[in-house]
C-alpha positions in Angstrom: 0.0 0.0 0.0 1.5 3.3 -1.1 0.7 6.8 -2.7 1.7 8.2 -6.1 1.5 12.2 -6.1 1.0 13.8 -9.5 1.5 17.5 -9.7 0.3 19.2 -13.1 1.9 22.6 -13.4 4.8 21.7 -11.2 7.1 24.4 -12.9 4.9 27.2 -12.0 5.0 29.5 -8.9 2.6 27.5 -6.7 3.5 24.2 -8.2 7.3 24.5 -7.7 6.8 25.5 -4.1 4.3 22.6 -3.6 6.7 20.1 -4.9 9.5 21.4 -2.5 7.1 20.8 0.4 5.8 17.4 -1.0 9.3 15.8 -1.1 9.9 16.3 2.5 7.2 13.8 3.2 8.2 10.1 3.5 4.4 9.5 4.0 1.1 11.2 2.9 -2.3 11.0 4.5 -5.0 9.4 2.4 -7.6 10.5 4.9 -7.8 12.2 8.2 -6.3 9.1 10.0 -4.6 6.9 7.4 -1.1 7.4 6.2 0.9 5.6 3.6 4.4 5.7 2.2 4.8 8.4 -0.5 6.4 6.0 -3.1 6.3 8.0 -6.4 6.1 11.6 -7.5 5.3 12.7 -11.0 5.9 16.3 -12.1 4.3 17.6 -15.2 4.5 20.8 -17.2 5.2 22.1 -20.7 8.8 23.1 -19.9 11.3 21.8 -17.4 11.1 24.5 -14.7 10.9 22.2 -11.8 13.1 22.8 -8.8 16.4 20.9 -9.0 15.9 19.6 -5.4 12.6 18.0 -6.4 14.0 16.5 -9.6 16.9 15.0 -7.6 14.5 13.0 -5.3 14.7 9.3 -6.3 10.9 9.0 -6.2 10.5 11.7 -8.8 9.7 11.5 -12.5 9.5 14.6 -14.8 7.1 14.5 -17.6 6.8 17.3 -20.2 3.9 17.5 -22.8 0.4 18.7 -23.6 -2.4 18.7 -21.0 -4.9 17.7 -23.6 -3.0 14.8 -24.9 -4.8 11.6 -23.7 -1.9 9.2 -23.9 0.4 11.4 -22.0 -1.9 12.1 -19.1 -3.0 8.5 -19.1 0.7 7.5 -18.6 1.2 10.3 -16.1 -1.6 9.3 -13.6 -0.9 5.5 -14.0 -0.7 3.9 -10.5 2.7 2.2 -11.2 2.0 -0.3 -8.3 0.7 2.2 -5.9 -2.6 1.7 -4.2 -3.6 5.4 -4.1 -3.1 8.2 -6.6 -3.3 11.9 -5.7 -3.6 14.4 -8.5 -3.1 18.2 -7.7 -3.8 20.2 -10.8 -2.3 23.7 -11.0 -1.7 23.9 -14.7 -3.7 26.7 -16.3 -3.5 29.6 -18.8 -4.0 32.8 -16.7 -6.5 35.3 -17.0 -5.0 38.0 -19.4 -3.6 35.2 -21.8 -7.0 33.3 -21.8 -8.6 36.7 -22.6 -6.4 37.3 -25.5 -6.5 33.8 -26.8 -10.0 32.4 -26.3 -9.3 29.1 -28.2 -6.1 28.4 -26.2 -7.8 29.3 -23.0 -10.6 26.8 -23.8 -8.1 24.1 -24.8 -6.0 24.3 -21.6 -8.4 25.4 -19.0 -11.5 23.4 -20.0 -10.6 20.6 -22.4 -7.3 19.9 -20.7 -9.0 19.7 -17.4 -11.7 17.4 -18.8 -8.9 15.1 -20.2 -7.3 14.9 -16.6 -10.7 14.3 -15.1 -11.5 11.3 -17.4 -8.0 9.7 -16.8 -8.4 10.0 -13.0 -11.9 8.6 -13.5 -10.5 5.6 -15.3 -8.5 4.8 -12.1 -11.5 3.9 -10.1 -11.8 0.6 -12.1 -8.0 -0.1 -11.6 -7.7 0.6 -7.9 -11.2 -0.2 -6.9 -12.2 3.3 -5.5 -12.4 7.0 -6.8 -9.0 8.6 -6.6 -8.3 12.0 -5.2 -8.2 14.9 -7.8 -7.5 18.5 -6.4 -8.1 21.2 -8.8 -6.8 24.7 -8.4 -9.4 27.3 -9.3 -9.9 31.1 -8.8 -12.2 33.6 -6.9 -12.4 35.2 -10.5 -15.2 32.7 -11.1 -17.8 34.8 -9.3 -20.1 37.3 -10.8 -19.0 40.9 -10.5 -22.5 42.0 -9.6 -23.8 44.5 -7.0 -24.4 41.8 -4.4 -21.1 40.4 -4.7 -19.5 43.6 -4.6 -21.1 44.4 -1.3 -21.0 41.0 0.4 -18.0 38.7 0.8 -18.1 35.8 -1.8 -17.9 32.1 -0.8 -18.3 28.8 -2.4 -22.1 29.3 -2.8 -21.8 32.8 -4.5 -23.2 33.0 -8.1 -20.6 32.2 -10.8 -20.6 34.4 -13.9 -17.1 35.6 -14.4 -16.5 38.8 -16.5 -13.7 37.1 -18.2 -13.2 33.9 -20.2 -10.6 32.5 -17.7 -13.2 32.6 -14.9 -15.9 31.1 -16.8 -13.8 28.2 -17.9 -12.7 27.7 -14.2 -16.4 27.8 -13.1 -17.4 25.2 -15.6 -14.7 22.8 -14.1 -15.8 23.6 -10.5 -19.2 22.4 -11.4 -18.1 19.4 -13.3 -15.9 18.1 -10.5 -18.7 18.4 -8.0 -20.8 16.2 -10.4 -18.1 13.7 -11.1 -17.8 13.4 -7.4 -21.5 13.0 -6.9 -21.5 10.2 -9.5 -18.6 8.3 -7.7 -16.1 8.9 -10.6 -13.5 10.8 -8.6 -13.0 12.2 -5.1 -12.8 15.8 -6.5 -11.6 18.7 -4.3 -11.5 22.2 -5.6 -9.0 24.7 -4.0 -10.1 28.2 -5.0 -7.3 30.6 -4.7 -7.3 34.3 -4.5 -4.4 36.4 -6.3 -1.1 34.9 -5.2 1.1 38.0 -4.8 4.7 37.8 -5.0 5.2 36.1 -8.4 8.8 37.1 -9.9 8.7 38.8 -13.2 5.7 40.0 -15.2 2.6 38.0 -15.8 -0.6 39.0 -17.8 -2.9 38.7 -14.9 -5.4 41.1 -13.6 -3.7 40.9 -10.2 -0.3 41.8 -11.4 -0.3 45.4 -10.1 -0.9 43.9 -6.5 2.4 42.0 -7.1 4.3 44.5 -9.1 3.9 47.3 -6.6 6.3 45.5 -4.3 8.4 43.2 -6.4 9.6 45.8 -8.7 10.6 48.4 -6.2 12.2 45.6 -4.1 14.3 44.9 -7.1 15.4 48.5 -7.3 13.0 49.3 -10.3 10.5 52.0 -10.6 6.9 50.9 -11.0 4.0 52.7 -12.7 0.7 51.8 -10.9 -2.2 51.6 -13.4 -5.0 51.1 -10.9 -6.5 53.2 -8.0 -4.5 52.8 -4.7 -7.6 52.4 -2.6 -9.4 49.3 -4.2 -9.4 46.2 -1.9 -8.4 43.0 -3.6 -8.4 39.5 -2.1 -4.8 38.3 -1.9 -3.3 35.0 -0.7 0.1 33.7 0.6 2.1 31.3 -1.4 3.3 29.4 1.4 -0.1 29.1 3.0 -1.7 28.0 -0.3 0.8 25.4 -0.7 0.3 24.0 2.8 -3.5 24.3 2.2 -3.6 22.5 -1.0 -1.6 19.6 0.3 -3.8 19.5 3.4 -7.0 19.6 1.3 -5.5 16.7 -0.8 -4.6 14.5 1.9 -6.1 15.3 5.4 -9.6 16.5 4.7 -12.4 14.0 5.0 -14.3 14.1 1.6 -17.6 13.8 3.2 -17.0 17.0 5.2 -16.6 19.0 1.9 -20.2 18.3 0.8 -21.9 18.3 -2.5 -20.2 21.6 -3.6 -16.6 20.4 -3.7 -15.2 24.0 -3.7 -13.2 25.3 -0.8 -12.1 29.0 -0.8 -8.6 29.0 0.5 -7.6 31.8 2.9 -7.2 35.2 1.7 -7.4 38.8 2.9 -8.1 41.9 1.1 -5.6 44.6 0.7 -5.3 47.8 -1.2 -2.3 48.9 -3.3 -1.8 51.7 -0.6 -1.6 49.0 2.1 0.8 46.9 0.2 3.1 49.7 -0.6 3.1 50.9 2.9 4.0 47.3 4.1 6.8 47.2 1.4 8.4 50.2 2.7 8.4 48.8 6.2 9.8 45.5 5.1 12.5 47.3 2.9 13.4 49.3 5.9 13.7 46.2 8.2 15.7 44.1 5.6 17.9 47.0 4.4 16.7 47.0 0.9 16.8 50.0 -1.3 13.5 50.7 -3.1 12.7 52.0 -6.6 9.8 54.5 -6.8 6.2 54.0 -7.6 3.9 56.6 -9.4 0.3 56.5 -10.5 -0.4 56.4 -14.3 -3.8 56.2 -16.2 -5.2 52.7 -16.6 -4.3 52.5 -20.3 -0.6 52.8 -19.1 -0.7 49.4 -17.6 0.9 46.4 -19.2 -1.9 43.7 -18.6 -4.9 42.9 -20.9 -7.5 43.5 -18.3 -7.3 47.3 -17.4 -9.7 47.6 -14.6 -10.6 45.8 -11.4 -13.5 43.5 -11.9 -12.8 40.9 -9.1 -15.2 40.9 -6.2 -13.4 42.7 -3.3 -13.9 40.2 -0.3 -14.0 36.5 0.2 -15.4 34.6 3.1 -13.0 31.6 3.9 -15.2 30.2 6.8 -15.4 26.8 5.1 -11.6 26.4 4.9 -11.3 27.2 8.5 -14.0 24.6 9.4 -12.2 22.0 7.5 -9.0 22.7 9.5 -6.9 24.3 6.7 -4.0 26.5 7.6 -5.2 30.2 7.8 -2.0 32.2 7.9 -2.1 35.4 5.4 0.1 38.1 6.6 1.2 40.8 4.2 4.6 41.6 5.7 5.4 37.8 5.8 4.5 37.6 2.1 6.7 40.5 1.1 9.6 39.2 3.4 9.3 35.8 1.8 9.8 37.5 -1.7 12.9 39.4 -0.3 14.5 36.2 1.1 13.6 34.0 -2.0 14.5 36.4 -4.7 16.3 39.5 -3.4 18.8 38.1 -1.0 19.2 34.8 -2.7 
C-alpha cells in the first residue's frame, strides 16, 4: 500500500513551491487518520522549470507535454504499483492570456481539465475506488454584480465571471462536483485568490498587486495603473501550498459536501496598504526601493485594465475543515525578499 502524487503545473510559482514541500514527506495521508508511504512523485509541465531539489528526489519522474493529450496524461496518472493516486492540478492559462486567446484558454483550461478528469476517473476501475483529484481554481469565477461587490463571496456565490478564464474555471468547478457525486472521482477544488509575489511579469489582472512591491524591491520604478484604494483578495504562496496539500490528504471528503469547492484563505488589501508594508519590510531588511507613481489605466501592461474581481471573500469553510489560515502581508513581502532579493 503506497501513494503516487502527481502535480500538474509543477514548474509554476505555486507548483514549484508545492513540490518542494511534498518531497519532505516520507508518507502522505489518504484521509484524516490513514497514512501511507509516498512512493512515487510525477511532475508535469510544458517546460522543465521544476526545482532541481525536487527532480533529484529518487521518487520523482519529470514529464513534459500537452495537457490535452490523452496518452500523455494516461501514463502520467498510472498507479505504477501504488494503491492510491493523488493528482493536484495547478496547470492553467492565466486570465490575461486566456482573454487574449480564447481558443487556447478553452483548450488548456476546459478541455485539458476534462482530459485529466477522465483519466483520473478511469483509475477507479483499476484501484477499486475513486481517486483524489485536487483542482486549483480562482475567486475570479464569481459574478461581479452588486450583491457580490457588497458581500464577501464564498463557495455558494453566483458564478458568472466577467472574463473567459473565470468562466472556464467555473465550468470545471461544477463538473468536478458532479463527477464526485457520480462516484467517478474524489474531487476537491481549492479556490485561490491572487497569489501575490510572483517574480517577473505576468498577464494577470492581479499583477499590479504584485508589481507594486516586487519591482521596487528589485530597485526598479513601477507605474501603478490602478487606484490605490481598491481592496483586492490576496493570498500567501506558502499558506496556499500547505492548504492544497492538506486539502488533498487530510480532509475527509464527506465533510466537503456536494459543492466540492473550498475557498482557500485570503485577505483583502489595497495597493496603498501593500506599498506601506513594502516600505516597512524594505527598511527592516535594508533593501533600497525603487519608486512608484500613479499612471492612467491605459498605461498598464496587462490585458485587463480595470478591477472586476469581487473585493472580499469568505474563508469560513476552509477554517471549518482545518486548513492553515496564515495570510500576513509583511510575511508575504519578506518571503519575496528572502527568496528572490537576498538569494
